[in-house]
C-alpha positions in Angstrom: 135.7 119.0 71.3 136.9 120.3 75.1 140.5 119.7 75.4 140.9 122.4 71.9 139.8 125.5 74.2 140.8 124.4 77.3 142.3 127.1 78.8 141.2 129.7 76.7 139.2 131.8 79.3 142.2 132.4 81.9 144.9 131.4 79.2 146.1 134.4 76.8 148.1 132.2 75.0 148.0 128.3 74.0 150.7 126.9 73.0 150.5 124.4 70.1 152.9 121.7 72.2 151.6 121.3 75.4 149.2 124.0 75.9 151.3 126.2 78.1 154.3 129.1 76.3 157.3 127.7 76.8 160.1 131.1 76.6 163.2 131.5 76.1 166.3 133.9 76.3 165.5 136.5 73.5 165.6 140.1 73.2 162.7 140.1 72.3 161.1 141.9 75.2 157.3 142.2 73.7 156.5 139.5 72.0 158.3 136.2 73.0 159.8 133.7 71.4 157.5 130.6 71.1 158.8 126.6 70.3 155.8 126.5 67.5 156.1 130.4 66.4 152.6 130.2 66.8 149.5 130.6 69.4 145.9 130.5 69.6 143.5 132.8 71.1 139.7 133.1 71.1 137.0 132.1 73.2 135.2 129.5 73.9 132.2 128.1 71.4 129.1 128.5 72.3 126.8 125.6 71.9 123.8 127.2 70.0 127.0 126.5 66.8 126.0 123.4 66.7 126.4 122.5 62.6 129.6 124.1 63.3 130.8 121.4 66.2 129.4 118.4 64.2 131.6 119.9 61.3 134.7 119.9 62.8 134.1 116.7 64.7 133.7 115.2 61.2 137.1 117.0 60.4 139.0 115.6 63.2 137.5 111.9 63.0 138.7 111.5 58.9 142.4 113.7 59.7 144.5 113.0 62.3 148.3 113.9 61.8 150.3 115.8 59.0 152.5 114.3 57.2 156.6 116.3 57.4 157.4 116.2 53.9 159.1 119.4 54.2 163.0 119.4 55.1 165.7 122.0 57.1 168.7 120.6 54.6 170.5 123.1 57.4 169.4 122.3 60.3 168.8 119.1 59.3 164.9 117.9 60.9 162.0 118.0 59.1 158.5 119.8 59.0 155.4 119.4 57.8 154.6 122.6 55.1 151.4 124.8 54.8 151.1 122.2 51.4 151.3 119.4 54.6 148.5 120.7 55.9 146.4 122.4 53.2 146.7 119.0 50.9 145.2 116.6 54.1 143.1 119.1 56.1 141.6 120.8 52.8 139.2 117.0 51.5 137.9 116.6 54.9 137.2 120.6 55.5 135.4 120.9 52.2 133.0 117.4 52.8 132.1 118.6 56.1 131.2 122.7 55.2 133.5 124.0 56.4 136.3 126.9 55.3 139.2 128.9 57.4 139.0 132.3 55.9 141.3 135.6 57.3 139.8 138.7 58.1 142.8 140.4 59.7 146.3 140.3 59.9 148.3 143.0 61.9 151.7 143.7 62.2 152.9 143.3 66.0 156.0 144.7 66.3 158.9 144.3 63.2 162.9 144.0 64.2 166.0 143.6 62.5 168.7 141.8 64.5 172.3 142.1 61.8 171.3 141.1 58.2 168.0 139.6 60.0 164.7 140.7 59.6 162.1 139.7 62.4 158.0 140.1 61.4 155.4 139.6 64.7 151.9 139.3 63.5 148.6 138.3 64.9 146.8 137.0 62.5 142.6 136.6 62.6 140.6 134.0 61.0 137.1 132.9 60.6 135.9 129.2 61.3 133.0 129.1 59.0 130.3 126.2 58.6 127.8 125.9 55.0 125.4 126.8 57.8 126.0 130.4 58.4 128.2 129.4 61.6 131.2 130.5 62.4 134.5 131.3 65.4 137.0 134.0 64.8 139.9 133.5 66.9 143.9 135.2 66.0 146.9 133.0 65.8 150.1 135.2 67.0 153.3 134.2 64.8 156.6 135.0 63.3 159.1 135.6 60.6 162.9 135.8 60.2 164.3 136.6 57.5 167.5 137.9 55.7 166.4 139.2 53.2 162.7 140.0 51.7 160.6 136.7 53.4 160.2 137.4 57.0 156.7 138.2 56.7 155.3 136.0 54.6 157.3 133.4 56.5 154.9 134.8 59.7 151.6 134.4 57.7 152.4 131.3 56.3 152.6 129.9 60.0 150.2 131.9 61.5 147.6 129.4 58.9 149.1 126.1 59.6 148.8 126.1 62.7 145.5 128.5 62.4 145.2 124.2 61.1 146.4 122.5 63.9 145.3 124.2 66.4 141.6 123.9 64.8 141.5 120.5 63.9 144.2 119.1 66.9 146.2 117.6 64.0 149.7 115.5 65.4 153.2 116.7 63.3 154.2 113.0 62.1 156.4 111.2 64.1 158.1 113.5 66.5 156.7 117.0 68.4 157.7 120.4 65.7 
């Protein structure tokens, strides 16, 4: 479990791929685009949360990989959908007495470029155990769309990567 929270004390963002942010050239100067489109922020869990840590460990022992069932036909790649993640992790979480609930979502930036709308959000989640122990953390995510789906895409991305980060899940046979 230490690798899950390694670097949070001194690093404000952690990329879901290699633990460091990967900026690309972008007009979005305030909120750089991340390869994963989501990052994890939080505090190192205190050792008094033993029931919560044991439950997380139970899930880690039961689940390791999420199959990529989604397919982007335009760009020719597969990806793990929110449904893929929930179907994989939810049974192990219920068995361990865990749930992730949204606490707060805020829009960091809203921008338009041509026909595209981009929304950058920060979503705060609470990982709760039946014992009453919990850990709150935030995920930053982006959604881009030509219609009205930018916000739902950002929210789905944030929730999906919350599960990926908390349970250190692999995403199929190749990295996202």
